[in-house]
RODO-2510 file (C-alpha; in nm, 4 decimals, decimal comma):
residues 112
     n   res          X          Y          Z
     1     m     0,2717    -0,9284    -0,9158
     2     c     0,4454    -0,7514    -0,6208
     3     i     0,2410    -0,5823    -0,3563
     4     g     0,3723    -0,3164    -0,1367
     5     i     0,3096    -0,3624     0,2359
     6     p     0,3041    -0,0600     0,4705
     7     m     0,5287    -0,1323     0,7632
     8     r     0,6305     0,0728     1,0786
     9     i     0,9945     0,1049     1,1620
    10     v     1,0753    -0,0127     1,5133
    11     a     1,4540     0,0318     1,5051
    12     i     1,7363     0,1168     1,2595
    13     d     2,0735    -0,0532     1,2365
    14     g     2,2811     0,1162     0,9683
    15     e     2,1020     0,0781     0,6368
    16     t     1,8507    -0,1802     0,7519
    17     a     1,5481    -0,1443     0,9798
    18     h     1,3475    -0,3798     1,2033
    19     c     0,9882    -0,3377     1,0821
    20     v     0,6494    -0,4620     1,1897
    21     c     0,3062    -0,4921     1,0362
    22     e     0,0140    -0,6773     1,1858
    23     g     0,2373    -0,9233     1,3875
    24     r     0,4911    -0,9789     1,1097
    25     d     0,8529    -0,8718     1,1748
    26     e     1,0904    -0,8067     0,8914
    27     r     1,4349    -0,6740     0,8255
    28     v     1,4118    -0,4073     0,5536
    29     d     1,6815    -0,2361     0,3363
    30     l     1,6567     0,1351     0,3650
    31     a     1,8912     0,2291     0,0819
    32     l     1,6171     0,4091    -0,1200
    33     v     1,4846     0,6001     0,1886
    34     p     1,7948     0,6974     0,3965
    35     e     1,5896     0,9777     0,5671
    36     a     1,3549     0,7135     0,7351
    37     r     1,3613     0,7158     1,1155
    38     a     1,2213     0,4804     1,3836
    39     g     0,8405     0,5282     1,4124
    40     d     0,8067     0,6106     1,0408
    41     e     0,5694     0,4196     0,8093
    42     i     0,7357     0,2952     0,4854
    43     l     0,6048     0,1065     0,1817
    44     v     0,8026    -0,2239     0,1458
    45     f     0,8505    -0,4415    -0,1598
    46     q     1,0347    -0,7686    -0,1322
    47     g     1,2433    -0,6434     0,1647
    48     l     1,3266    -0,2975     0,0285
    49     a     1,1709     0,0250     0,1549
    50     r     1,0476     0,2176    -0,1518
    51     q     0,9009     0,5277    -0,0006
    52     l     0,7921     0,6942     0,3235
    53     l     0,4232     0,7047     0,3950
    54     d     0,2137     0,9361     0,6129
    55     t    -0,0237     0,7779     0,8563
    56     r    -0,3293     0,8286     0,6268
    57     q    -0,1578     0,6627     0,3328
    58     a    -0,0478     0,3622     0,5435
    59     e    -0,3954     0,3144     0,6779
    60     q    -0,5522     0,3328     0,3302
    61     i    -0,3232     0,0738     0,1975
    62     r    -0,3798    -0,1581     0,4939
    63     a    -0,7569    -0,1214     0,4472
    64     a    -0,7237    -0,1994     0,0714
    65     l    -0,5162    -0,5014     0,1437
    66     q    -0,7649    -0,6276     0,4028
    67     a    -1,0453    -0,5773     0,1516
    68     l    -0,8539    -0,7849    -0,1012
    69     a    -0,7979    -1,0561     0,1443
    70     a    -1,1702    -1,0663     0,2377
    71     i    -1,2571    -1,0896    -0,1389
    72     g    -0,9953    -1,3599    -0,1886
    73     n    -1,1364    -1,5676     0,1084
    74     g    -1,4693    -1,5939    -0,0642
    75     p    -1,8156    -1,4881     0,0759
    76     g    -1,8413    -1,4427     0,4480
    77     v    -1,9742    -1,2399     0,7316
    78     g    -1,8484    -0,8786     0,7130
    79     d    -1,6947    -0,9005     0,3702
    80     s    -1,8987    -0,6199     0,2265
    81     d    -1,7924    -0,3945     0,5185
    82     a    -1,4260    -0,4787     0,4601
    83     v    -1,4590    -0,4036     0,0858
    84     a    -1,6344    -0,0794     0,1424
    85     a    -1,3846     0,0261     0,3985
    86     g    -1,1026    -0,0689     0,1839
    87     f    -1,2225     0,0968    -0,1191
    88     a    -1,4179     0,3916     0,0294
    89     d    -1,2553     0,6249    -0,2237
    90     l    -1,4307     0,4279    -0,5065
    91     i    -1,7843     0,4138    -0,3540
    92     g    -2,0312     0,6133    -0,5575
    93     r    -1,8026     0,7140    -0,8326
    94     e    -1,6247     0,5857    -1,1383
    95     p    -1,2593     0,5310    -1,0954
    96     s    -1,0379     0,7775    -1,2685
    97     l    -0,7265     0,7246    -1,4712
    98     p    -0,3888     0,8748    -1,3685
    99     p    -0,3330     1,2071    -1,5478
   100     h    -0,0922     1,0730    -1,8032
   101     l    -0,3252     0,7874    -1,8991
   102     e    -0,6287     1,0239    -1,9167
   103     a    -0,4259     1,2530    -2,1549
   104     a    -0,3508     0,9444    -2,3727
   105     r    -0,7115     0,8371    -2,3721
   106     a    -0,8389     1,1941    -2,4520
   107     a    -0,5832     1,2082    -2,7411
   108     g    -0,7316     0,8888    -2,8895
   109     l    -0,4420     0,6574    -2,8178
   110     k    -0,5347     0,2924    -2,8030
   111     e    -0,3721    -0,0009    -2,6336
   112     g    -0,1389    -0,2204    -2,8496
***
């Protein structure tokens, strides 16, 4: 499974960018987001920028990744806070399906 990492573009050199995320530096291919500029947040999968992100989206993804890391590290101090912050949009409600999957479910389609 690939996980997209939100990164901030520091500098651009042709079709690649020098990006950073929480102390990690990476050269990223910008072929799919040629409109990206220094200072932009992008979603990166395996060295390739897949889309531009706004600040809110980047923060939400970072919080969710931190929550997953806290869960993966096992029980510890502050884990419930990290999980609550990382998945705040799910607290107190049942997760919903994307519209196309909800339509399939409502139509009675089954997996398989």
